[in-house]
C-alpha positions as CSV (number, residue, x, y, z in Angstrom):
1,M,0.0,-0.1,0.1
2,N,1.6,3.1,-1.2
3,I,0.7,6.3,0.9
4,L,1.0,9.7,-0.7
5,I,1.3,12.7,1.7
6,R,0.6,16.1,0.2
7,T,-0.7,19.5,0.8
8,A,-4.5,19.9,0.6
9,I,-5.8,22.0,-2.3
10,P,-9.1,23.8,-2.7
11,S,-10.7,20.9,-4.5
12,D,-10.4,18.9,-1.2
13,V,-12.7,21.0,0.8
14,Q,-15.7,18.9,0.6
15,T,-13.7,15.6,1.7
16,I,-11.9,17.6,4.6
17,A,-15.4,19.0,5.7
18,Q,-16.8,15.7,5.6
19,F,-14.0,14.3,7.6
20,N,-14.3,17.1,10.1
21,S,-18.0,16.0,10.7
22,A,-16.9,12.4,11.3
23,I,-14.4,13.5,13.7
24,A,-16.9,15.6,15.8
25,D,-19.4,12.8,15.6
26,E,-16.9,10.0,16.6
27,T,-14.9,11.9,19.3
28,E,-17.6,14.2,20.9
29,H,-21.0,13.0,19.6
30,L,-21.5,16.6,17.9
31,H,-23.4,17.2,14.9
32,L,-21.8,20.1,13.0
33,E,-23.6,22.2,10.5
34,M,-22.0,21.4,7.0
35,E,-22.3,25.0,5.8
36,R,-20.3,26.2,8.5
37,L,-17.7,23.4,8.2
38,L,-17.4,24.1,4.4
39,K,-16.8,27.8,5.1
40,G,-14.4,27.1,8.0
41,V,-12.2,24.6,5.6
42,S,-12.5,27.1,2.8
43,G,-11.4,29.9,5.2
44,M,-7.9,28.1,5.6
45,F,-7.4,28.2,1.9
46,E,-8.6,31.8,1.7
47,D,-6.1,32.9,4.1
48,P,-2.8,31.0,4.4
49,S,-1.7,32.7,7.5
50,R,-4.2,30.6,9.5
51,G,-2.4,27.3,8.6
52,F,-2.8,24.3,6.2
53,Y,-4.1,20.9,5.6
54,L,-2.4,17.8,4.7
55,V,-3.9,14.9,3.3
56,A,-3.0,11.2,2.8
57,E,-4.0,9.4,-0.4
58,I,-4.1,5.8,-1.4
59,D,-4.8,5.1,-5.1
60,G,-6.0,8.7,-5.6
61,T,-8.5,8.5,-2.7
62,I,-8.0,10.7,0.4
63,V,-7.9,8.5,3.4
64,G,-6.6,10.7,6.1
65,Q,-5.9,14.4,7.1
66,L,-4.6,16.7,9.5
67,M,-4.5,20.2,9.8
68,I,-1.7,22.6,11.0
69,T,-2.4,26.1,12.8
70,Y,0.3,28.4,14.2
71,E,1.1,29.5,17.6
72,W,3.6,32.3,18.4
73,S,6.0,31.6,21.2
74,D,7.6,34.6,22.5
75,W,9.6,32.4,24.9
76,R,11.1,30.5,22.2
77,N,11.1,33.2,19.4
78,G,9.5,30.6,17.2
79,V,6.3,29.0,16.0
80,F,4.5,26.0,17.2
81,W,2.8,24.0,14.6
82,W,-0.6,22.6,16.3
83,I,-2.0,19.6,14.8
84,Q,-5.6,19.6,14.7
85,S,-8.5,18.0,12.7
86,V,-7.0,14.6,12.7
87,Y,-9.1,12.0,10.7
88,V,-8.3,8.4,9.1
89,K,-11.2,6.6,7.2
90,K,-12.2,3.7,9.5
91,E,-11.1,1.2,7.2
92,F,-7.5,2.6,6.8
93,R,-6.9,2.8,10.6
94,A,-4.1,0.8,12.1
95,K,-2.3,1.1,8.4
96,K,0.2,3.8,9.3
97,I,-1.7,6.6,7.6
98,F,-1.6,9.0,10.8
99,S,1.9,8.1,11.6
100,S,2.8,8.8,7.8
101,L,1.3,12.2,8.0
102,Y,3.1,12.7,11.6
103,H,6.4,12.1,10.0
104,H,5.9,14.3,7.2
105,I,4.9,17.2,9.4
106,H,7.9,16.5,11.6
107,S,10.2,16.6,8.7
108,M,8.9,19.8,7.2
109,A,8.9,21.3,10.5
110,K,12.7,20.4,11.2
111,E,13.6,21.9,7.9
112,Q,12.3,25.4,9.0
113,P,14.6,27.2,11.5
114,N,11.4,29.3,12.9
115,I,9.4,26.3,13.9
116,C,10.1,25.4,17.5
117,G,7.9,22.6,18.3
118,I,4.8,20.5,17.4
119,R,1.7,20.4,19.6
120,L,-1.6,18.8,19.8
121,Y,-4.6,18.4,22.1
122,V,-6.4,15.1,22.6
123,E,-9.3,13.9,24.3
124,K,-8.5,12.6,28.0
125,E,-10.4,9.6,27.4
126,N,-9.1,8.6,24.0
127,E,-6.3,6.2,25.5
128,L,-5.5,4.8,21.7
129,A,-4.7,8.3,20.4
130,H,-2.6,9.0,23.7
131,T,-0.6,5.6,22.9
132,I,-0.1,6.6,19.4
133,Y,1.2,10.1,19.9
134,E,3.5,9.0,22.7
135,K,4.9,6.2,20.5
136,L,5.9,9.0,18.1
137,G,7.6,10.9,20.7
138,M,5.3,13.2,22.1
139,K,4.8,14.1,25.6
140,K,2.1,15.2,27.9
141,T,2.7,18.8,29.0
142,D,2.1,20.6,32.3
143,Y,-0.8,22.4,30.9
144,D,-4.7,21.9,30.8
145,L,-6.6,23.3,28.0
146,L,-9.2,26.0,29.0
147,E,-11.8,27.5,26.6
148,V,-14.9,29.6,26.2
149,D,-16.6,28.6,23.0
150,F,-19.0,30.8,21.5
151,V,-20.3,28.7,18.9
152,L,-20.6,25.0,19.9
153,K,-22.8,24.7,23.0
154,R,-21.8,21.6,25.3
């Protein structure tokens, strides 16, 4: 199985939005509005300062994705890449899709001197994801994530 990792392009918006809907449903049992998702995904392509998506393809079909957004660190005088919107189609899980995406991002980040690290957040109960991320060399931090969400009511 040959996995191709590439930067997403605007024609991938529909697939990425569908994957984002699946992520919300699977991980948080949330139903997201497709119109909002399509606008949100399109917004990444309209303003590259927000970040970018990578997709994983097998035989020309997108089977996985992740999104990178940016966080400036004044302490490090550099930028963290935040991994978000990770999704792999169910039938392709446990086939090295995410690890291929991660290794690609890791290599890209190491080539750029202004990138100081890679971060992500993960559901506390998602033990499988924790195990995968830790096997890839990621470590838990001393920080908890806090938020005020004006869109999704939980």
